[in-house]
N, C-alpha and C positions, 0 to 999 in steps of 0.2 A: 630078646634077652632082658630088656628093660622091665617087662612085666613080672619077671621072676624075683625081683629084688623088693621084698616087703620092708616098709619103713619101721624102725624102732624109734618111738617118739618119747622115750624116757627122758632124754636130755635135750629135747627140742622145745623152745619157748612157745607158748600159745600164740597163735596168730590166725587171722581170718583166712578163709579159702581165697585163692586167686580171684581177683576181680577181672571179669571178661575184658574190660577196657585195658587193664594192665597187661593181660596176655597179648592183646592186639598190639599194644605199644612195644612190648619186648619182641614180638614177632617182626614188627616193622624194623626195629633196631638191628636184629640179627640178619634179616633179609637184605638190608641195605649194606651190610658189612661184607667186604670181599676177603679181608685178612684180619680176622677177629683174634684179639689178644685177650686171654682169659686168666684172671687171677682168682684162686680159691683159698679159703681159710677154714678154720675149724668148723664153721657152721655148715659146711657141705658134708661133713662126716658125722654130725650128730645123729642123723637118721640111720647110721650104721651102728649106733649104740655107743659111740665114743663121745664123752662129754667135752665141752669146750671150756675155756677159762672164764670168759667175761659175760655170758648171757645172764640177764637179770633174773635173780631168784634161783636159777638152777645151774649156772656155771660153777666151775671149781672154786673161783674166788668168792662167790656168793655163799657157797655151802660150807666152806672150810677156811681155816687160816693157813693152810698149806700153800707153799710157793715152790716153783720148780727149782732144781739145783742150779746154782750159779757156776759159770765156767771156772772162775778163779778158785772157788772152793773145791771143786772136783779135782783140779790139777794139783792143788797145794796139799790137800788133806787125804791121807789113806783112810781115815775113819769115814770121811764123807763119801769116798768111793765105795767102801764096804756097805754103807747104808744105801747108796744109790743102787748098787748091783743086787743086793739082797732083795730090795723092793721090786726091782725090775725083773729079777728071776721069778718071783712069785706072780707078778702080773703078766709075764710074757705069754703063757699059754692062752689066756683069754684075749689079750690085746692083739696077738698075731692071728687070731682066728676070725677077726672082724672082716666082713665082706663089703664090696662096693654096693652102694645103693643106686637108685634110679638116676640121680644127678651125675654120678661118676660115669655111668654107662651112656648117658646122653652126650656128655662131652667127648667120650671116646668115639661115638658114632658121628658127631660133628667133624671130628678130625678125619675120619674115614671118608666123609662126604666132601672134604675140602673146605668146610665152613670155618674151621678153627685153624688159625695160623700157628699159634703157640700157646701153651698152657704153663702157667707158673703156679705152683702150689706152695703155700706156707706150711702145709701139714707134713708130718713125719711118719704117717701111718701106712704108707705104701698102697693106699686104696686106689689111687689113679693108675698105678702100675698093675695092680691086680685086675683092674677093669680093662686094661689093654691100651691105655694112652701111651704114645711114643714121642710125639712132638712136645716134650715136657721138660721143665726144670724144677727140681725139688729144692726150693730156695733155702730151706733150713736143713737139708739132708734127709736121712731116713733111718729110723730105728732098726730096720732089718739088716743094717750093715754095721760092722764094728771095725775100728782100726787102732793101730798102736801109735801112741804119741811120740815114740822115740824113733822107730824105724819105718813106720808107715805101712807095715804089713796089714792086709785086710782079711777079714773073716766074716762069714755070714752069722747073723745073730742066732739063728737056729742051731748052728754048729756050736757056738759058745754055750748054749743052753746045756748041751751034752757035757761040756767040760765042767760047768757048774754042778751038774748032777753027780759027776764022778768025784768031785772034790767034797761034796756035801751029801753023802749017801743017807745020813740019818737026820739031816736038818729039815725041819718043817715049820711053816708059819702060815697062819690064816690071813688072807688079805681083807682089808676093809675099804672098798671103793677103789676105782681105777681112774687115773688121770689121763689127759689127752696124749701124753707121751708114753703111756704104759706104766707109769709109776703107780704104786699102791701105798697104803698107809700101814706101817709097822712101827712097833715100839723099839726103843734103843736096846731093850733087853732081848727082843727077838732077833736082832741083827748081829748081836755081839759075837757069836761063834761062826758066822758065815764066812767061808773061805772064797777069796777072789783069785782067779787064775791070772798069771802074767802072760805077756806076749810069748807065743810058742817059739818065735825066732830069736828075740833079743832079751826077753825078760822085762820089757818095758810096760808102761801103763796102757791098758785097753780102755777105749772110750767109744761110745756109740757115735756113728757118723752123722751127728746132728749138731746144729749151732745152739749151744746152751745159752740161756739168758746171761747177758754180760759179755758174750763173745760177739764177733762180727762176721758177716758173710764175706767170703773172699772177694777181692776186687775183680778177679778174673770172672767169677760167676756174675757179679753185678754188671760188668761190661757186656757179657754175653746176653743177659736179659735185656739190657738197654738196646742192644743191636736188634733183638727180636721185636722189641717194641717199636723201634724206628721203621721196621718193615711193615708194621700193622696200620690199619686204618680206623680201628675202634677198639674199645676196651670194655670188657664185662667183668665186674667183680662179684663173685658169688660166695656167700657165707663168710664174710670177713668184715669186722668193724674197722679194720685198717689202723688199729691203735699202735702197732709195732712199726717203727720207721723203716725197717729193712724191706717191707712190702709197700708202705705208703709212698716211699720215694718214687716208685714207678707210676703211681697215680699222679703225683705232682709233675712228673716228666710228661705224662700224657696230657695233662692240662696245659702245660707250656706249648705242646705241639698242637693244641686246639683239637685234639681227638675227642669224638663223642664218647662219653663214659656212662654206662648203665650199671647200677648197683642193685643186687638182689641179696637182701639180708634182713633178718628179723631184728628190728631195733636200729637205733641210730648208728651212723658211721662218720668217720672224719671227712668223707667225700660228699656228704649230703648237700652241702652248700654250693658245690660246683658240678655235681653230676648232672648229666643231661636227663637221666631217668632214674628214679629210686622206687624200688618195689619191695614191699614188706611181706614176703611170702617164704614158704619152705622151698628150698632149692629143688628137692626131690618131687615136689608137687607141681611147681611151675615150669621147670625146664623141659619135662617130657611133653608139655603142651605146644612147644615150639617146633615147627617142622622146617 
């Protein structure tokens, strides 16, 4: 199944092919681990055609002045929600169609083989789920689910798309670029007449089941991940610079426990000065070489 996933390198920074010595070092690292804890970030999904935020030259922050919606703004402002959902509605068909790449499939296979104890992803793209991973925590949630801020009712994002279409039968807008969370770029004029449905049960505000910037991951989820980390004997970080504290805290906890840490990421990370092993390669190119 791994061989069927062809990489899309549009949003992948340039990097040299894996060094045979690095392959051997990572092989040794994984082979020595009995309960491997893996953390993934946006860099594992770039080969599926989803851009990341921070890659030098081609990340969203490097190419545009756009920034993700803030939690407080979304909750406070009806116009902010209208803008968010209009852009998300346009981007959804493309964003939801992305498929797992070789890296996602390798991690799924490691789980099946008993190599991988637990997987924590900072991504909201559902690609690990599509690949078949089960021993997994979506640290920041998933854009494929939506819930009501008032009553907590849940709905699939694909079902909500149908509600959007019914409310906006003649509304059309052309997207310019897609962000890591499925957002696209539209003008204020384009979103002005977009209608946003309310919760079907209580009429409350609908929000994607993701942790927006400015919000925090629930303490229950944080405790659960710390428990999985406590059961592990080594940590692999794949495709993340670890700039966001919600994920970085687990790397700090691993360092405190003196667990060996391997980092696979194109470009520098916050872990480079204390990681046992740092590899500067594409996840989808290096991970399939590990048996």
